[in-house]
C-alpha positions in Angstrom: 85.2 125.3 137.9 83.7 124.8 134.4 80.1 123.8 134.4 81.0 120.2 133.7 83.5 120.1 136.5 81.0 121.6 138.9 78.3 118.9 138.1 80.7 116.0 138.3 82.1 117.3 141.6 78.6 117.5 143.1 77.7 114.0 141.9 81.0 112.7 143.4 80.0 114.3 146.8 82.8 116.9 146.5 82.1 120.5 147.3 81.9 122.5 144.1 82.6 126.2 143.8 78.8 126.6 143.8 75.7 124.4 143.6 75.3 123.3 139.9 72.0 124.0 138.1 69.7 122.3 135.6 66.7 123.7 133.7 63.7 121.6 132.6 60.5 123.2 131.2 57.4 122.3 129.2 57.2 124.0 125.8 54.5 126.4 126.9 56.6 127.4 130.0 59.5 128.1 127.7 57.3 130.3 125.5 56.0 132.3 128.5 59.5 132.8 129.8 60.9 134.0 126.5 58.0 136.4 126.0 58.7 137.8 129.4 62.4 138.3 128.5 61.6 139.8 125.1 63.6 137.5 122.9 63.6 133.9 121.6 67.1 132.8 122.3 67.0 129.7 124.6 70.8 129.4 124.9 71.0 133.0 126.0 68.4 132.2 128.8 70.5 129.2 130.0 73.6 131.3 130.1 71.7 134.0 132.0 70.6 131.5 134.6 74.0 129.9 135.0 72.7 126.5 133.9 75.5 123.8 134.0 73.8 120.9 132.1 72.9 120.8 128.5 70.3 118.3 127.2 71.2 116.4 124.0 68.4 115.4 121.6 67.8 113.1 118.7 64.8 113.4 116.4 62.0 110.9 116.9 60.0 109.2 114.2 56.9 111.2 113.2 53.7 110.8 115.2 50.4 109.6 113.9 47.1 111.5 114.0 44.3 109.1 114.8 41.4 111.6 114.5 39.5 113.6 117.0 42.7 115.3 118.3 44.2 111.9 119.3 47.9 111.4 118.6 50.0 108.2 118.8 53.8 108.2 119.0 56.3 105.6 117.9 55.8 103.6 121.2 52.1 103.5 121.0 51.5 106.1 123.7 48.4 108.1 123.0 47.5 111.6 124.0 45.5 114.7 123.3 46.6 118.3 123.6 44.8 120.7 126.0 45.1 124.4 125.3 46.6 126.7 127.9 47.1 130.5 127.5 50.7 129.8 126.5 50.2 126.8 124.1 49.0 123.2 124.1 50.0 120.7 126.9 50.0 116.9 126.4 47.4 114.8 128.3 47.9 111.1 128.2 45.1 108.6 127.5 45.0 104.8 127.3 47.7 103.6 124.9 47.6 101.4 121.8 47.7 98.1 123.7 45.0 98.9 126.3 42.6 96.4 124.5 45.2 93.6 124.1 43.6 90.2 124.7 46.7 88.0 124.6 50.5 88.0 124.8 50.5 87.6 121.1 48.8 90.9 120.7 51.7 92.5 122.5 54.2 90.6 120.4 52.5 91.6 117.2 52.7 95.3 117.8 55.0 97.2 115.4 57.7 98.1 117.9 60.2 100.7 117.0 63.6 99.7 115.6 66.8 101.4 116.6 67.7 102.1 113.0 64.6 104.4 112.8 66.6 107.0 114.8 69.2 109.4 113.6 72.2 110.0 115.9 74.2 112.1 113.4 73.6 115.4 115.1 74.9 114.4 118.6 78.6 115.0 117.9 77.8 118.5 116.8 75.7 119.2 119.9 78.7 118.0 122.0 81.1 120.3 120.3 78.7 123.3 120.8 78.5 122.5 124.6 82.0 121.3 125.3 82.3 123.1 128.7 79.0 121.7 130.0 77.8 118.5 131.6 75.8 116.6 129.0 72.6 114.7 129.6 71.0 112.3 127.1 67.8 110.3 126.8 64.5 109.3 128.2 64.7 105.6 128.9 61.6 104.4 130.7 61.3 100.7 131.5 58.0 100.6 133.5 55.9 103.7 133.4 56.1 104.2 129.6 55.1 100.6 129.0 52.3 101.2 131.5 51.1 104.2 129.3 51.1 102.0 126.2 49.2 99.2 128.0 47.0 101.6 130.0 47.6 102.0 133.7 44.6 99.8 134.7 45.7 97.0 132.5 49.3 97.3 133.7 48.4 97.0 137.4 46.1 94.1 136.7 48.8 92.4 134.6 51.2 92.5 137.5 48.8 90.5 139.5 47.2 88.3 136.9 49.5 88.2 133.8 53.1 88.8 135.0 54.5 87.5 131.8 52.9 90.4 130.0 54.6 92.9 132.2 58.0 91.2 131.8 57.5 91.2 128.0 56.8 94.9 127.9 59.5 95.9 130.3 62.0 93.8 128.5 61.0 95.2 125.1 61.6 98.8 126.3 64.8 97.9 128.1 66.3 96.2 125.1 65.6 99.2 122.9 67.0 101.8 125.4 70.2 99.8 125.9 70.7 100.0 122.1 69.7 103.7 122.1 72.2 104.6 124.8 74.9 102.6 123.2 74.4 104.3 119.9 74.4 107.7 121.6 77.7 106.9 123.4 79.3 105.7 120.2 78.1 108.8 118.3 79.6 111.1 120.9 82.8 109.1 121.6 81.7 108.6 125.2 81.3 112.3 126.0 77.8 112.0 127.6 78.0 112.5 131.4 74.5 111.7 132.5 71.8 109.4 131.1 68.2 109.8 132.1 66.3 106.8 133.4 62.6 107.3 134.1 59.8 105.4 135.9 57.4 107.1 138.3 57.0 105.0 141.5 55.0 107.3 143.7 51.8 109.2 144.2 51.3 112.2 146.4 50.4 110.0 149.3 52.8 107.1 148.9 54.1 104.3 146.6 52.1 103.3 143.5 53.2 99.7 144.0 54.5 97.6 146.8 58.2 97.1 147.4 57.8 93.4 146.4 56.3 94.3 143.1 59.0 96.9 142.5 61.6 94.3 143.1 59.8 91.8 140.7 58.7 94.1 137.9 60.9 97.2 137.9 64.2 96.7 139.6 65.6 94.0 137.3 65.1 96.3 134.3 66.5 99.3 136.1 69.5 97.2 137.0 70.1 96.3 133.3 69.9 99.9 132.3 72.1 101.1 135.2 74.7 98.5 134.3 74.5 99.6 130.7 74.9 103.3 131.5 77.9 102.6 133.8 79.4 100.4 131.2 79.3 103.4 128.8 81.1 105.6 131.3 78.0 107.6 132.3 76.1 108.4 135.4 72.5 107.5 136.1 70.0 110.3 136.7 66.9 108.5 137.8 63.5 110.3 137.7 60.5 109.3 139.8 57.8 111.6 141.1 55.9 111.2 144.3 56.5 110.0 147.9 59.2 107.4 147.2 61.2 107.3 150.4 60.5 103.5 150.7 62.3 102.8 147.4 65.5 104.9 148.0 67.5 102.2 149.7 66.8 99.9 146.8 67.7 102.6 144.2 71.0 103.2 146.0 71.7 99.4 146.0 70.9 99.2 142.3 73.5 101.9 141.5 71.5 105.1 140.9 73.9 108.0 141.0 71.4 111.0 141.1 67.8 111.0 142.2 65.3 113.4 140.6 63.0 115.2 141.3 62.7 114.6 145.1 59.1 116.0 145.1 58.4 117.7 148.4 55.3 115.7 149.3 55.8 115.5 153.0 58.3 115.4 155.9 60.0 112.2 154.7 60.8 113.9 151.4 62.2 117.0 153.0 65.7 118.0 152.1 66.8 117.8 155.7 65.6 114.1 156.0 67.0 113.1 152.6 70.4 114.6 153.3 70.6 113.0 156.8 69.4 109.5 155.6 71.0 109.2 152.2 73.3 112.2 151.5 76.5 110.3 151.5 75.2 107.5 149.2 73.3 109.3 146.4 73.1 112.8 144.9 69.9 114.7 144.5 68.5 116.8 141.6 65.5 119.1 141.7 63.2 119.6 144.7 61.9 123.1 144.4 58.1 122.8 144.8 56.2 122.9 141.5 52.7 122.7 143.0 52.7 125.6 145.5 55.8 127.7 145.9 56.8 128.1 142.2 53.3 128.7 140.8 51.8 130.6 143.7 54.6 131.9 145.9 56.3 135.3 145.7 59.7 135.7 144.2 61.2 136.2 147.7 59.6 132.9 148.8 61.0 131.1 145.8 64.5 132.6 146.4 64.4 131.5 150.1 63.3 127.9 149.1 66.1 127.6 146.5 68.6 128.9 149.1 67.4 126.3 151.6 67.8 123.4 149.2 71.2 124.6 148.2 72.4 125.0 151.7 71.0 121.7 153.0 71.5 119.3 150.1 74.5 121.1 148.6 76.6 120.8 151.8 79.7 118.8 150.9 78.4 118.3 147.3 75.6 116.0 146.3 73.0 118.4 144.9 72.0 119.9 141.5 69.4 122.7 141.7 66.2 122.3 139.6 62.4 122.3 139.9 60.5 119.3 141.3 59.3 118.6 137.8 59.6 120.4 134.4 58.6 124.1 134.8 54.9 124.2 134.1 53.2 127.0 132.2 51.4 128.3 135.3 54.8 129.3 136.9 55.3 133.0 136.6 58.5 133.9 134.7 59.6 136.1 137.7 59.6 132.9 139.9 61.7 131.0 137.5 64.3 133.8 137.5 64.0 134.0 141.3 64.7 130.3 141.8 68.1 130.6 140.2 68.8 134.0 141.9 68.3 132.2 145.2 71.1 129.8 144.3 73.7 132.6 144.2 
């Protein structure tokens, strides 16, 4: 199979010739891996690891330095950078609308316009990666609004000012529907997977109730899912944490692939997920980013990757990847071992 055929077969719950693979890494983790390998060619690394998916990118508007190391992006998310031995890592703080006092304050914010983005490079990226499955985007319709508003404010708004939450979620949803439509037009419909993001879980359980999910998150996910399917793409939905309670709703909404299936407990184990949902949704990720990848031996990492491939990959339905972007504390030897385990 070609890489693209392999990925599409897995998503369709058909057994591919091998489990397909994806690669996600923070920039410092990339730098550490390239230093270990002794070169700076990222495409060469992806080929070495047998990665089947390529991530398409469009440039974003420039960010604004607010002083004191504080940076604001085009959405109004704010963050500082913390140094690591391999380079700076982003740490989010309260966003630009944390002090909003009225709905009119939200409405008056200088929201990004779709014409601020340049899609001209996407067609060339498609040509360079013709044999691969193509992934685009970072559409977030609840968590990212929460970062702009500030998590405390967002949670209070859901209880006290629901119209504020619907305004923010609607604003992001409208933008990302346009974004994905523009990307599909620029690539003549070649994109296979579109990323949809909103973290719903903590280590211990859901961040919000199922009722609040259905009121404030699900309607906007549904709009995005319908948009993506209308463009001929599949939905890769990312949510960290213990989110077992939401999976039936995510299946009903039309999510095609669930990422990153963070191994936070028995209910998020690959065995349970395959038994309960394996015929209805595909899975992506799962290899433990908190313990095994940063602290395990290469042999332990290989064994865990093999376990996930054998359990979740039986009959299709699984794409190998880490349970989050590779972080800079993951030894390069363990990154290599994870993909070796998939052979």
